[in-house]
C-alpha positions, 0 to 999 in steps of 0.5 A: 500500500502506497503511503506518503505522510498520511494522517492517522485517526484518533477516535473517542472511546466508544465512537460509532465508527468502524476501523478497517485498517491500522498501521503497525503501531496500531493507530487507525489508518482507515475509518468509516463513521456516520456523518449527518444522513450518510457515512464518511470514509477516511484513509491515510495510505493511498489504496488508488495508487498504481505502479506509476506512483511507485515509479515516479517516486523512485520506489519498488513495491516488493509485493507488487500492486494488486487491485484484486486485493484492493483495500480501497473497495473495502473502504468504498463498500463499507462507506456506502453499505446500509445507505 
């Protein structure tokens, strides 16, 4: 997963939110929560990054970019579910 200075998210204890992913240090990297009459999904890393992001930055993803395991789809699906 491509990451470049993205945020982490701090939730209040008991917050009505789903943590979809965490960084290695345990902080929330992707969260979905109610907002108004809908839901909002926020994410620190870049699940939309394709191979050009890595090559443009002079990086190599040792696992390769695999959209068949795209965590971005999980974020979208969780955000729009139940609406």
